[in-house]
N, CA, C, O and CB atoms as a CASP TS submission, in Angstrom:
PFRMAT TS
TARGET T0000
AUTHOR 0000-0000-0000
METHOD Language model
MODEL 1
PARENT N/A
ATOM      1  N   MET     1     -39.658  30.012  16.077  1.00  0.00           N
ATOM      2  CA  MET     1     -37.988  29.152  15.748  1.00  0.00           C
ATOM      3  C   MET     1     -37.712  29.571  14.933  1.00  0.00           C
ATOM      4  O   MET     1     -38.168  30.689  14.695  1.00  0.00           O
ATOM      5  CB  MET     1     -37.676  27.697  15.455  1.00  0.00           C
ATOM      6  N   PHE     2     -36.651  28.847  13.839  1.00  0.00           N
ATOM      7  CA  PHE     2     -36.309  29.539  12.327  1.00  0.00           C
ATOM      8  C   PHE     2     -36.876  28.283  11.882  1.00  0.00           C
ATOM      9  O   PHE     2     -37.264  27.454  12.705  1.00  0.00           O
ATOM     10  CB  PHE     2     -34.521  30.024  11.730  1.00  0.00           C
ATOM     11  N   THR     3     -36.954  28.073  10.533  1.00  0.00           N
ATOM     12  CA  THR     3     -36.462  26.598  10.190  1.00  0.00           C
ATOM     13  C   THR     3     -35.308  26.861   9.073  1.00  0.00           C
ATOM     14  O   THR     3     -34.812  27.936   8.735  1.00  0.00           O
ATOM     15  CB  THR     3     -37.820  25.528   9.532  1.00  0.00           C
ATOM     16  N   GLU     4     -35.061  25.668   8.650  1.00  0.00           N
ATOM     17  CA  GLU     4     -33.946  25.167   8.401  1.00  0.00           C
ATOM     18  C   GLU     4     -33.110  26.471   7.964  1.00  0.00           C
ATOM     19  O   GLU     4     -32.232  27.177   8.461  1.00  0.00           O
ATOM     20  CB  GLU     4     -34.081  24.015   7.405  1.00  0.00           C
ATOM     21  N   ASN     5     -34.039  26.401   6.465  1.00  0.00           N
ATOM     22  CA  ASN     5     -34.230  27.519   5.068  1.00  0.00           C
ATOM     23  C   ASN     5     -33.383  28.866   5.671  1.00  0.00           C
ATOM     24  O   ASN     5     -32.455  29.390   5.055  1.00  0.00           O
ATOM     25  CB  ASN     5     -36.287  28.049   4.652  1.00  0.00           C
ATOM     26  N   ASP     6     -33.970  29.406   7.234  1.00  0.00           N
ATOM     27  CA  ASP     6     -34.307  30.886   8.014  1.00  0.00           C
ATOM     28  C   ASP     6     -32.285  30.542   8.602  1.00  0.00           C
ATOM     29  O   ASP     6     -31.427  31.402   8.402  1.00  0.00           O
ATOM     30  CB  ASP     6     -36.255  30.878   9.816  1.00  0.00           C
ATOM     31  N   ARG     7     -32.016  29.400   9.168  1.00  0.00           N
ATOM     32  CA  ARG     7     -30.736  28.801   9.682  1.00  0.00           C
ATOM     33  C   ARG     7     -30.155  30.148   8.658  1.00  0.00           C
ATOM     34  O   ARG     7     -30.041  31.310   9.048  1.00  0.00           O
ATOM     35  CB  ARG     7     -30.278  26.795   9.320  1.00  0.00           C
ATOM     36  N   VAL     8     -29.771  29.537   6.993  1.00  0.00           N
ATOM     37  CA  VAL     8     -28.751  29.348   6.197  1.00  0.00           C
ATOM     38  C   VAL     8     -28.753  31.208   6.370  1.00  0.00           C
ATOM     39  O   VAL     8     -27.730  31.880   6.498  1.00  0.00           O
ATOM     40  CB  VAL     8     -29.013  28.337   4.546  1.00  0.00           C
ATOM     41  N   ARG     9     -30.006  31.690   6.336  1.00  0.00           N
ATOM     42  CA  ARG     9     -29.795  33.103   5.305  1.00  0.00           C
ATOM     43  C   ARG     9     -30.127  34.224   7.266  1.00  0.00           C
ATOM     44  O   ARG     9     -30.556  35.352   7.506  1.00  0.00           O
ATOM     45  CB  ARG     9     -31.783  33.341   3.248  1.00  0.00           C
ATOM     46  N   LEU    10     -29.548  32.891   8.289  1.00  0.00           N
ATOM     47  CA  LEU    10     -29.610  34.141   9.733  1.00  0.00           C
ATOM     48  C   LEU    10     -28.440  34.913   9.716  1.00  0.00           C
ATOM     49  O   LEU    10     -27.507  34.474   9.044  1.00  0.00           O
ATOM     50  CB  LEU    10     -29.617  33.451  11.442  1.00  0.00           C
ATOM     51  N   ALA    11     -28.273  36.132  10.406  1.00  0.00           N
ATOM     52  CA  ALA    11     -27.332  36.507  10.744  1.00  0.00           C
ATOM     53  C   ALA    11     -27.320  37.543  12.080  1.00  0.00           C
ATOM     54  O   ALA    11     -28.214  38.357  12.313  1.00  0.00           O
ATOM     55  CB  ALA    11     -26.892  36.891   9.647  1.00  0.00           C
ATOM     56  N   VAL    12     -26.102  37.335  12.913  1.00  0.00           N
ATOM     57  CA  VAL    12     -26.371  37.360  14.306  1.00  0.00           C
ATOM     58  C   VAL    12     -25.452  38.167  15.014  1.00  0.00           C
ATOM     59  O   VAL    12     -24.227  38.064  15.079  1.00  0.00           O
ATOM     60  CB  VAL    12     -26.375  36.082  14.854  1.00  0.00           C
ATOM     61  N   GLY    13     -26.172  38.936  15.504  1.00  0.00           N
ATOM     62  CA  GLY    13     -24.953  40.297  16.498  1.00  0.00           C
ATOM     63  C   GLY    13     -25.596  41.566  15.706  1.00  0.00           C
ATOM     64  O   GLY    13     -26.302  41.703  14.707  1.00  0.00           O
ATOM     65  N   LEU    14     -25.067  42.312  16.541  1.00  0.00           N
ATOM     66  CA  LEU    14     -25.045  43.738  15.394  1.00  0.00           C
ATOM     67  C   LEU    14     -24.557  44.272  14.639  1.00  0.00           C
ATOM     68  O   LEU    14     -24.943  45.336  14.157  1.00  0.00           O
ATOM     69  CB  LEU    14     -25.025  44.576  15.549  1.00  0.00           C
ATOM     70  N   LYS    15     -23.375  43.532  14.286  1.00  0.00           N
ATOM     71  CA  LYS    15     -22.177  44.163  13.230  1.00  0.00           C
ATOM     72  C   LYS    15     -23.543  43.032  11.576  1.00  0.00           C
ATOM     73  O   LYS    15     -24.240  43.557  10.708  1.00  0.00           O
ATOM     74  CB  LYS    15     -19.455  43.139  13.814  1.00  0.00           C
ATOM     75  N   GLU    16     -23.402  42.041  11.769  1.00  0.00           N
ATOM     76  CA  GLU    16     -24.081  41.419  10.333  1.00  0.00           C
ATOM     77  C   GLU    16     -25.302  41.656  10.527  1.00  0.00           C
ATOM     78  O   GLU    16     -25.833  42.061   9.492  1.00  0.00           O
ATOM     79  CB  GLU    16     -23.935  39.840   9.950  1.00  0.00           C
ATOM     80  N   THR    17     -26.249  41.560  11.714  1.00  0.00           N
ATOM     81  CA  THR    17     -27.566  42.113  11.154  1.00  0.00           C
ATOM     82  C   THR    17     -28.067  43.507  10.419  1.00  0.00           C
ATOM     83  O   THR    17     -28.939  43.893   9.641  1.00  0.00           O
ATOM     84  CB  THR    17     -28.262  42.074  12.142  1.00  0.00           C
ATOM     85  N   ARG    18     -26.745  44.098  11.311  1.00  0.00           N
ATOM     86  CA  ARG    18     -26.884  45.653  10.269  1.00  0.00           C
ATOM     87  C   ARG    18     -26.696  45.576   9.448  1.00  0.00           C
ATOM     88  O   ARG    18     -27.556  46.159   8.789  1.00  0.00           O
ATOM     89  CB  ARG    18     -26.274  46.758  10.284  1.00  0.00           C
ATOM     90  N   LYS    19     -25.408  44.811   8.401  1.00  0.00           N
ATOM     91  CA  LYS    19     -25.109  44.715   7.173  1.00  0.00           C
ATOM     92  C   LYS    19     -25.998  44.494   6.693  1.00  0.00           C
ATOM     93  O   LYS    19     -26.219  45.293   5.783  1.00  0.00           O
ATOM     94  CB  LYS    19     -24.327  44.061   6.822  1.00  0.00           C
ATOM     95  N   VAL    20     -27.593  42.890   6.946  1.00  0.00           N
ATOM     96  CA  VAL    20     -28.611  42.387   6.256  1.00  0.00           C
ATOM     97  C   VAL    20     -29.483  43.237   6.250  1.00  0.00           C
ATOM     98  O   VAL    20     -30.250  43.300   5.289  1.00  0.00           O
ATOM     99  CB  VAL    20     -29.062  41.294   6.628  1.00  0.00           C
ATOM    100  N   VAL    21     -29.596  44.158   7.379  1.00  0.00           N
ATOM    101  CA  VAL    21     -30.927  45.095   7.150  1.00  0.00           C
ATOM    102  C   VAL    21     -30.798  45.884   6.060  1.00  0.00           C
ATOM    103  O   VAL    21     -31.581  46.085   5.132  1.00  0.00           O
ATOM    104  CB  VAL    21     -31.264  46.063   8.292  1.00  0.00           C
ATOM    105  N   LEU    22     -29.504  46.392   6.325  1.00  0.00           N
ATOM    106  CA  LEU    22     -29.128  48.039   5.031  1.00  0.00           C
ATOM    107  C   LEU    22     -29.477  47.170   3.752  1.00  0.00           C
ATOM    108  O   LEU    22     -30.269  47.511   2.874  1.00  0.00           O
ATOM    109  CB  LEU    22     -26.842  48.902   4.842  1.00  0.00           C
ATOM    110  N   SER    23     -28.952  46.315   3.783  1.00  0.00           N
ATOM    111  CA  SER    23     -29.183  45.614   2.324  1.00  0.00           C
ATOM    112  C   SER    23     -30.523  44.629   1.525  1.00  0.00           C
ATOM    113  O   SER    23     -30.628  43.833   0.593  1.00  0.00           O
ATOM    114  CB  SER    23     -28.079  44.718   2.341  1.00  0.00           C
ATOM    115  N   GLY    24     -31.526  45.368   2.714  1.00  0.00           N
ATOM    116  CA  GLY    24     -33.004  43.978   3.276  1.00  0.00           C
ATOM    117  C   GLY    24     -32.890  43.143   3.505  1.00  0.00           C
ATOM    118  O   GLY    24     -31.988  42.523   2.942  1.00  0.00           O
ATOM    119  N   ALA    25     -33.498  42.649   4.244  1.00  0.00           N
ATOM    120  CA  ALA    25     -34.108  41.946   5.318  1.00  0.00           C
ATOM    121  C   ALA    25     -35.430  41.157   5.503  1.00  0.00           C
ATOM    122  O   ALA    25     -36.283  42.044   5.530  1.00  0.00           O
ATOM    123  CB  ALA    25     -34.157  42.735   6.090  1.00  0.00           C
ATOM    124  N   GLU    26     -35.735  40.576   5.571  1.00  0.00           N
ATOM    125  CA  GLU    26     -36.620  39.776   5.774  1.00  0.00           C
ATOM    126  C   GLU    26     -37.744  39.957   7.476  1.00  0.00           C
ATOM    127  O   GLU    26     -38.795  40.571   7.661  1.00  0.00           O
ATOM    128  CB  GLU    26     -35.701  38.478   5.586  1.00  0.00           C
ATOM    129  N   LYS    27     -37.218  39.436   8.059  1.00  0.00           N
ATOM    130  CA  LYS    27     -37.148  39.982   9.502  1.00  0.00           C
ATOM    131  C   LYS    27     -35.925  40.393  10.362  1.00  0.00           C
ATOM    132  O   LYS    27     -34.757  40.134  10.073  1.00  0.00           O
ATOM    133  CB  LYS    27     -37.697  39.075  10.229  1.00  0.00           C
ATOM    134  N   VAL    28     -36.401  41.153  11.594  1.00  0.00           N
ATOM    135  CA  VAL    28     -35.226  41.443  12.477  1.00  0.00           C
ATOM    136  C   VAL    28     -35.777  40.912  13.447  1.00  0.00           C
ATOM    137  O   VAL    28     -36.997  40.852  13.599  1.00  0.00           O
ATOM    138  CB  VAL    28     -34.699  42.842  12.725  1.00  0.00           C
ATOM    139  N   TYR    29     -34.445  40.210  14.652  1.00  0.00           N
ATOM    140  CA  TYR    29     -35.049  40.024  15.753  1.00  0.00           C
ATOM    141  C   TYR    29     -34.459  40.760  16.862  1.00  0.00           C
ATOM    142  O   TYR    29     -33.321  40.834  16.399  1.00  0.00           O
ATOM    143  CB  TYR    29     -35.119  38.750  15.973  1.00  0.00           C
ATOM    144  N   LEU    30     -34.377  41.449  18.147  1.00  0.00           N
ATOM    145  CA  LEU    30     -34.590  42.231  18.523  1.00  0.00           C
ATOM    146  C   LEU    30     -34.698  41.664  20.396  1.00  0.00           C
ATOM    147  O   LEU    30     -35.707  41.359  21.032  1.00  0.00           O
ATOM    148  CB  LEU    30     -35.632  42.773  17.603  1.00  0.00           C
ATOM    149  N   ALA    31     -33.893  41.682  20.647  1.00  0.00           N
ATOM    150  CA  ALA    31     -33.842  40.712  22.460  1.00  0.00           C
ATOM    151  C   ALA    31     -34.651  42.112  23.152  1.00  0.00           C
ATOM    152  O   ALA    31     -34.364  43.231  22.727  1.00  0.00           O
ATOM    153  CB  ALA    31     -31.506  40.279  23.532  1.00  0.00           C
ATOM    154  N   LYS    32     -35.466  41.966  24.022  1.00  0.00           N
ATOM    155  CA  LYS    32     -36.216  43.172  24.647  1.00  0.00           C
ATOM    156  C   LYS    32     -35.192  43.953  26.049  1.00  0.00           C
ATOM    157  O   LYS    32     -35.292  45.084  26.524  1.00  0.00           O
ATOM    158  CB  LYS    32     -37.895  42.449  25.304  1.00  0.00           C
ATOM    159  N   ASP    33     -33.931  42.455  26.529  1.00  0.00           N
ATOM    160  CA  ASP    33     -32.949  43.235  27.348  1.00  0.00           C
ATOM    161  C   ASP    33     -31.927  43.222  26.571  1.00  0.00           C
ATOM    162  O   ASP    33     -30.934  42.762  27.134  1.00  0.00           O
ATOM    163  CB  ASP    33     -32.598  42.752  28.705  1.00  0.00           C
ATOM    164  N   ALA    34     -31.735  43.596  25.312  1.00  0.00           N
ATOM    165  CA  ALA    34     -30.718  43.633  24.673  1.00  0.00           C
ATOM    166  C   ALA    34     -29.953  45.618  25.649  1.00  0.00           C
ATOM    167  O   ALA    34     -30.528  46.470  26.327  1.00  0.00           O
ATOM    168  CB  ALA    34     -31.313  43.444  22.622  1.00  0.00           C
ATOM    169  N   PRO    35     -28.723  45.493  25.222  1.00  0.00           N
ATOM    170  CA  PRO    35     -28.326  47.015  25.480  1.00  0.00           C
ATOM    171  C   PRO    35     -28.693  48.236  25.272  1.00  0.00           C
ATOM    172  O   PRO    35     -28.500  48.485  24.082  1.00  0.00           O
ATOM    173  CB  PRO    35     -27.534  47.227  25.130  1.00  0.00           C
ATOM    174  N   GLU    36     -29.195  49.273  25.910  1.00  0.00           N
ATOM    175  CA  GLU    36     -29.687  50.056  25.131  1.00  0.00           C
ATOM    176  C   GLU    36     -29.370  50.919  23.691  1.00  0.00           C
ATOM    177  O   GLU    36     -30.106  51.664  23.044  1.00  0.00           O
ATOM    178  CB  GLU    36     -29.874  50.591  25.860  1.00  0.00           C
ATOM    179  N   ARG    37     -28.108  50.541  23.492  1.00  0.00           N
ATOM    180  CA  ARG    37     -27.245  51.469  22.418  1.00  0.00           C
ATOM    181  C   ARG    37     -27.536  50.238  21.154  1.00  0.00           C
ATOM    182  O   ARG    37     -27.161  50.416  19.995  1.00  0.00           O
ATOM    183  CB  ARG    37     -25.143  51.845  22.953  1.00  0.00           C
ATOM    184  N   ILE    38     -27.998  49.443  21.445  1.00  0.00           N
ATOM    185  CA  ILE    38     -27.884  48.486  19.999  1.00  0.00           C
ATOM    186  C   ILE    38     -29.762  48.351  19.934  1.00  0.00           C
ATOM    187  O   ILE    38     -30.258  48.056  18.847  1.00  0.00           O
ATOM    188  CB  ILE    38     -26.727  46.428  20.269  1.00  0.00           C
ATOM    189  N   ALA    39     -30.560  48.555  20.985  1.00  0.00           N
ATOM    190  CA  ALA    39     -31.610  48.321  20.882  1.00  0.00           C
ATOM    191  C   ALA    39     -32.271  49.502  19.987  1.00  0.00           C
ATOM    192  O   ALA    39     -33.080  49.137  19.134  1.00  0.00           O
ATOM    193  CB  ALA    39     -32.043  48.058  22.121  1.00  0.00           C
ATOM    194  N   GLU    40     -32.017  50.766  20.102  1.00  0.00           N
ATOM    195  CA  GLU    40     -32.003  52.236  19.821  1.00  0.00           C
ATOM    196  C   GLU    40     -31.562  52.293  17.981  1.00  0.00           C
ATOM    197  O   GLU    40     -32.311  52.932  17.243  1.00  0.00           O
ATOM    198  CB  GLU    40     -30.666  53.098  21.034  1.00  0.00           C
ATOM    199  N   GLU    41     -30.530  51.699  17.489  1.00  0.00           N
ATOM    200  CA  GLU    41     -30.039  51.294  16.382  1.00  0.00           C
ATOM    201  C   GLU    41     -30.613  50.189  15.829  1.00  0.00           C
ATOM    202  O   GLU    41     -31.305  50.573  14.886  1.00  0.00           O
ATOM    203  CB  GLU    41     -28.868  51.133  16.503  1.00  0.00           C
ATOM    204  N   ILE    42     -30.672  48.877  15.966  1.00  0.00           N
ATOM    205  CA  ILE    42     -31.636  48.274  15.145  1.00  0.00           C
ATOM    206  C   ILE    42     -33.576  48.722  15.154  1.00  0.00           C
ATOM    207  O   ILE    42     -34.503  48.308  14.458  1.00  0.00           O
ATOM    208  CB  ILE    42     -31.346  46.756  15.607  1.00  0.00           C
ATOM    209  N   LYS    43     -33.525  49.515  16.051  1.00  0.00           N
ATOM    210  CA  LYS    43     -35.133  49.510  16.443  1.00  0.00           C
ATOM    211  C   LYS    43     -35.314  50.782  15.040  1.00  0.00           C
ATOM    212  O   LYS    43     -36.177  50.532  14.199  1.00  0.00           O
ATOM    213  CB  LYS    43     -35.662  50.176  18.615  1.00  0.00           C
ATOM    214  N   ASN    44     -34.549  51.961  14.897  1.00  0.00           N
ATOM    215  CA  ASN    44     -34.037  52.921  14.125  1.00  0.00           C
ATOM    216  C   ASN    44     -33.846  52.516  12.417  1.00  0.00           C
ATOM    217  O   ASN    44     -34.293  52.934  11.348  1.00  0.00           O
ATOM    218  CB  ASN    44     -32.712  53.262  14.838  1.00  0.00           C
ATOM    219  N   ILE    45     -33.312  51.912  12.678  1.00  0.00           N
ATOM    220  CA  ILE    45     -33.204  50.625  11.081  1.00  0.00           C
ATOM    221  C   ILE    45     -33.841  49.444  10.342  1.00  0.00           C
ATOM    222  O   ILE    45     -33.735  48.937   9.226  1.00  0.00           O
ATOM    223  CB  ILE    45     -32.253  49.894  11.124  1.00  0.00           C
ATOM    224  N   ALA    46     -34.553  49.230  11.465  1.00  0.00           N
ATOM    225  CA  ALA    46     -35.133  47.540  10.996  1.00  0.00           C
ATOM    226  C   ALA    46     -36.866  47.987  10.593  1.00  0.00           C
ATOM    227  O   ALA    46     -37.489  47.220   9.859  1.00  0.00           O
ATOM    228  CB  ALA    46     -35.043  46.001  12.803  1.00  0.00           C
ATOM    229  N   GLY    47     -37.639  49.427  11.203  1.00  0.00           N
ATOM    230  CA  GLY    47     -39.038  49.498  10.308  1.00  0.00           C
ATOM    231  C   GLY    47     -40.380  48.336  10.908  1.00  0.00           C
ATOM    232  O   GLY    47     -40.615  47.887  12.030  1.00  0.00           O
ATOM    233  N   ASP    48     -40.904  48.189   9.868  1.00  0.00           N
ATOM    234  CA  ASP    48     -41.603  47.173  10.026  1.00  0.00           C
ATOM    235  C   ASP    48     -41.486  45.770  10.127  1.00  0.00           C
ATOM    236  O   ASP    48     -42.472  45.033  10.111  1.00  0.00           O
ATOM    237  CB  ASP    48     -42.133  47.302   9.420  1.00  0.00           C
ATOM    238  N   LYS    49     -39.866  45.211  10.271  1.00  0.00           N
ATOM    239  CA  LYS    49     -39.711  43.912   9.748  1.00  0.00           C
ATOM    240  C   LYS    49     -39.005  43.257  11.477  1.00  0.00           C
ATOM    241  O   LYS    49     -38.505  42.200  11.860  1.00  0.00           O
ATOM    242  CB  LYS    49     -38.496  43.898   8.040  1.00  0.00           C
ATOM    243  N   LEU    50     -39.312  44.478  12.051  1.00  0.00           N
ATOM    244  CA  LEU    50     -38.730  43.888  14.156  1.00  0.00           C
ATOM    245  C   LEU    50     -39.507  42.764  14.601  1.00  0.00           C
ATOM    246  O   LEU    50     -40.679  43.095  14.421  1.00  0.00           O
ATOM    247  CB  LEU    50     -39.205  45.266  15.759  1.00  0.00           C
ATOM    248  N   VAL    51     -39.479  41.994  14.926  1.00  0.00           N
ATOM    249  CA  VAL    51     -39.830  41.319  15.692  1.00  0.00           C
ATOM    250  C   VAL    51     -39.329  41.612  17.500  1.00  0.00           C
ATOM    251  O   VAL    51     -38.124  41.406  17.642  1.00  0.00           O
ATOM    252  CB  VAL    51     -39.459  40.183  15.013  1.00  0.00           C
ATOM    253  N   PHE    52     -39.734  41.850  18.236  1.00  0.00           N
ATOM    254  CA  PHE    52     -39.031  41.102  19.579  1.00  0.00           C
ATOM    255  C   PHE    52     -39.106  39.767  20.259  1.00  0.00           C
ATOM    256  O   PHE    52     -40.061  39.009  20.088  1.00  0.00           O
ATOM    257  CB  PHE    52     -39.338  41.736  20.553  1.00  0.00           C
ATOM    258  N   VAL    53     -37.925  39.450  21.155  1.00  0.00           N
ATOM    259  CA  VAL    53     -38.104  38.086  21.487  1.00  0.00           C
ATOM    260  C   VAL    53     -37.721  38.626  22.631  1.00  0.00           C
ATOM    261  O   VAL    53     -37.170  39.721  22.514  1.00  0.00           O
ATOM    262  CB  VAL    53     -37.399  36.825  20.808  1.00  0.00           C
ATOM    263  N   PRO    54     -37.897  37.993  24.234  1.00  0.00           N
ATOM    264  CA  PRO    54     -38.112  38.472  25.779  1.00  0.00           C
ATOM    265  C   PRO    54     -36.736  38.647  25.967  1.00  0.00           C
ATOM    266  O   PRO    54     -36.228  39.701  26.346  1.00  0.00           O
ATOM    267  CB  PRO    54     -38.875  37.388  26.961  1.00  0.00           C
ATOM    268  N   THR    55     -35.959  37.321  25.628  1.00  0.00           N
ATOM    269  CA  THR    55     -34.346  38.140  26.441  1.00  0.00           C
ATOM    270  C   THR    55     -33.543  37.206  25.188  1.00  0.00           C
ATOM    271  O   THR    55     -33.816  36.331  24.367  1.00  0.00           O
ATOM    272  CB  THR    55     -33.709  37.551  28.840  1.00  0.00           C
ATOM    273  N   MET    56     -32.215  38.142  25.710  1.00  0.00           N
ATOM    274  CA  MET    56     -31.209  37.587  24.860  1.00  0.00           C
ATOM    275  C   MET    56     -30.896  36.488  24.759  1.00  0.00           C
ATOM    276  O   MET    56     -30.663  35.982  23.661  1.00  0.00           O
ATOM    277  CB  MET    56     -30.295  37.961  24.975  1.00  0.00           C
ATOM    278  N   MET    57     -30.805  35.780  25.996  1.00  0.00           N
ATOM    279  CA  MET    57     -30.546  33.984  25.963  1.00  0.00           C
ATOM    280  C   MET    57     -31.801  33.482  25.189  1.00  0.00           C
ATOM    281  O   MET    57     -31.207  32.563  24.624  1.00  0.00           O
ATOM    282  CB  MET    57     -30.521  33.095  27.752  1.00  0.00           C
ATOM    283  N   GLU    58     -32.721  33.403  24.854  1.00  0.00           N
ATOM    284  CA  GLU    58     -34.080  33.136  24.283  1.00  0.00           C
ATOM    285  C   GLU    58     -33.680  33.357  22.546  1.00  0.00           C
ATOM    286  O   GLU    58     -34.072  32.570  21.685  1.00  0.00           O
ATOM    287  CB  GLU    58     -35.413  34.373  25.011  1.00  0.00           C
ATOM    288  N   LEU    59     -32.935  34.433  22.292  1.00  0.00           N
ATOM    289  CA  LEU    59     -32.416  34.728  20.889  1.00  0.00           C
ATOM    290  C   LEU    59     -31.583  34.053  20.721  1.00  0.00           C
ATOM    291  O   LEU    59     -31.759  33.371  19.712  1.00  0.00           O
ATOM    292  CB  LEU    59     -31.990  35.891  20.530  1.00  0.00           C
ATOM    293  N   GLY    60     -30.685  33.865  21.225  1.00  0.00           N
ATOM    294  CA  GLY    60     -29.182  32.835  21.057  1.00  0.00           C
ATOM    295  C   GLY    60     -29.689  31.309  20.901  1.00  0.00           C
ATOM    296  O   GLY    60     -29.325  30.537  20.014  1.00  0.00           O
ATOM    297  N   LYS    61     -30.632  31.019  21.974  1.00  0.00           N
ATOM    298  CA  LYS    61     -30.983  29.905  21.450  1.00  0.00           C
ATOM    299  C   LYS    61     -32.318  29.154  20.125  1.00  0.00           C
ATOM    300  O   LYS    61     -32.611  28.057  19.649  1.00  0.00           O
ATOM    301  CB  LYS    61     -31.091  29.541  22.583  1.00  0.00           C
ATOM    302  N   MET    62     -32.790  30.707  20.018  1.00  0.00           N
ATOM    303  CA  MET    62     -33.327  30.314  18.377  1.00  0.00           C
ATOM    304  C   MET    62     -32.595  30.209  17.148  1.00  0.00           C
ATOM    305  O   MET    62     -32.694  29.533  16.123  1.00  0.00           O
ATOM    306  CB  MET    62     -34.209  31.234  17.908  1.00  0.00           C
ATOM    307  N   CYS    63     -31.571  31.398  17.733  1.00  0.00           N
ATOM    308  CA  CYS    63     -30.115  31.466  16.547  1.00  0.00           C
ATOM    309  C   CYS    63     -29.339  29.983  16.366  1.00  0.00           C
ATOM    310  O   CYS    63     -28.593  29.697  15.429  1.00  0.00           O
ATOM    311  CB  CYS    63     -28.675  32.691  17.260  1.00  0.00           C
ATOM    312  N   GLY    64     -29.691  29.126  17.473  1.00  0.00           N
ATOM    313  CA  GLY    64     -28.916  28.051  17.406  1.00  0.00           C
ATOM    314  C   GLY    64     -26.989  28.407  18.123  1.00  0.00           C
ATOM    315  O   GLY    64     -25.901  28.031  17.687  1.00  0.00           O
ATOM    316  N   ILE    65     -27.271  29.063  19.052  1.00  0.00           N
ATOM    317  CA  ILE    65     -25.868  29.500  19.732  1.00  0.00           C
ATOM    318  C   ILE    65     -25.773  28.976  21.268  1.00  0.00           C
ATOM    319  O   ILE    65     -26.913  28.989  21.732  1.00  0.00           O
ATOM    320  CB  ILE    65     -25.721  31.250  19.740  1.00  0.00           C
ATOM    321  N   ASP    66     -24.972  28.589  22.079  1.00  0.00           N
ATOM    322  CA  ASP    66     -25.067  28.913  23.393  1.00  0.00           C
ATOM    323  C   ASP    66     -24.749  29.738  23.862  1.00  0.00           C
ATOM    324  O   ASP    66     -24.498  29.464  25.035  1.00  0.00           O
ATOM    325  CB  ASP    66     -24.749  28.381  23.992  1.00  0.00           C
ATOM    326  N   VAL    67     -24.489  31.247  23.517  1.00  0.00           N
ATOM    327  CA  VAL    67     -24.241  32.720  23.900  1.00  0.00           C
ATOM    328  C   VAL    67     -25.945  33.221  23.566  1.00  0.00           C
ATOM    329  O   VAL    67     -26.929  32.736  23.007  1.00  0.00           O
ATOM    330  CB  VAL    67     -22.782  33.617  22.762  1.00  0.00           C
ATOM    331  N   LYS    68     -25.613  34.376  24.225  1.00  0.00           N
ATOM    332  CA  LYS    68     -26.875  35.414  24.218  1.00  0.00           C
ATOM    333  C   LYS    68     -26.839  35.957  22.732  1.00  0.00           C
ATOM    334  O   LYS    68     -25.974  35.422  22.038  1.00  0.00           O
ATOM    335  CB  LYS    68     -26.715  36.803  25.439  1.00  0.00           C
ATOM    336  N   ALA    69     -27.427  36.685  22.266  1.00  0.00           N
ATOM    337  CA  ALA    69     -27.361  37.753  20.986  1.00  0.00           C
ATOM    338  C   ALA    69     -28.736  38.346  21.702  1.00  0.00           C
ATOM    339  O   ALA    69     -29.729  37.822  22.206  1.00  0.00           O
ATOM    340  CB  ALA    69     -27.469  37.042  18.994  1.00  0.00           C
ATOM    341  N   SER    70     -28.312  39.625  21.501  1.00  0.00           N
ATOM    342  CA  SER    70     -28.753  40.716  20.995  1.00  0.00           C
ATOM    343  C   SER    70     -30.287  41.185  20.044  1.00  0.00           C
ATOM    344  O   SER    70     -31.414  41.655  20.200  1.00  0.00           O
ATOM    345  CB  SER    70     -27.708  40.874  20.367  1.00  0.00           C
ATOM    346  N   CYS    71     -29.547  40.770  19.225  1.00  0.00           N
ATOM    347  CA  CYS    71     -30.084  40.424  17.627  1.00  0.00           C
ATOM    348  C   CYS    71     -29.662  39.930  16.690  1.00  0.00           C
ATOM    349  O   CYS    71     -28.520  39.471  16.720  1.00  0.00           O
ATOM    350  CB  CYS    71     -30.348  41.181  16.986  1.00  0.00           C
ATOM    351  N   ALA    72     -30.576  39.848  15.345  1.00  0.00           N
ATOM    352  CA  ALA    72     -30.807  38.605  14.390  1.00  0.00           C
ATOM    353  C   ALA    72     -31.093  39.085  13.593  1.00  0.00           C
ATOM    354  O   ALA    72     -30.868  40.281  13.772  1.00  0.00           O
ATOM    355  CB  ALA    72     -31.627  37.588  14.549  1.00  0.00           C
ATOM    356  N   ALA    73     -31.726  38.819  12.207  1.00  0.00           N
ATOM    357  CA  ALA    73     -32.144  38.978  11.255  1.00  0.00           C
ATOM    358  C   ALA    73     -31.774  37.990  10.027  1.00  0.00           C
ATOM    359  O   ALA    73     -30.655  37.564   9.741  1.00  0.00           O
ATOM    360  CB  ALA    73     -31.920  40.107  11.172  1.00  0.00           C
ATOM    361  N   VAL    74     -32.858  37.768   9.451  1.00  0.00           N
ATOM    362  CA  VAL    74     -32.734  36.454   8.128  1.00  0.00           C
ATOM    363  C   VAL    74     -32.615  37.578   7.365  1.00  0.00           C
ATOM    364  O   VAL    74     -33.215  38.619   7.634  1.00  0.00           O
ATOM    365  CB  VAL    74     -34.180  35.136   7.617  1.00  0.00           C
ATOM    366  N   ARG    75     -31.520  37.377   5.965  1.00  0.00           N
ATOM    367  CA  ARG    75     -31.531  37.509   4.780  1.00  0.00           C
ATOM    368  C   ARG    75     -32.715  37.301   3.560  1.00  0.00           C
ATOM    369  O   ARG    75     -32.901  36.136   3.210  1.00  0.00           O
ATOM    370  CB  ARG    75     -30.660  36.886   4.674  1.00  0.00           C
ATOM    371  N   LYS    76     -33.453  38.272   2.955  1.00  0.00           N
ATOM    372  CA  LYS    76     -34.486  38.388   2.279  1.00  0.00           C
ATOM    373  C   LYS    76     -33.443  37.634   0.438  1.00  0.00           C
ATOM    374  O   LYS    76     -32.530  38.186  -0.177  1.00  0.00           O
ATOM    375  CB  LYS    76     -35.216  40.381   2.507  1.00  0.00           C
ATOM    376  N   ILE    77     -34.151  36.259   0.135  1.00  0.00           N
ATOM    377  CA  ILE    77     -34.441  35.518  -1.036  1.00  0.00           C
ATOM    378  C   ILE    77     -33.796  36.296  -2.241  1.00  0.00           C
ATOM    379  O   ILE    77     -33.904  35.859  -3.386  1.00  0.00           O
ATOM    380  CB  ILE    77     -36.005  35.320  -1.196  1.00  0.00           C
TER
END
């Protein structure tokens, strides 16, 4: 789960996650059941900051949203 501080710095979804990763992310989360196109892109740019989550539904819940999320990232302070 994310701390309250992490939630403030959280980016969810491919476009927002991509922006955060390219500008500097503390952690990057990827659902194991994310579409292959998204998974490959995130794996290629996330490096050693990548953390896998079992499902998109679980990642969505971790992010505090009621829908699935394929990826998310926590911005560096």
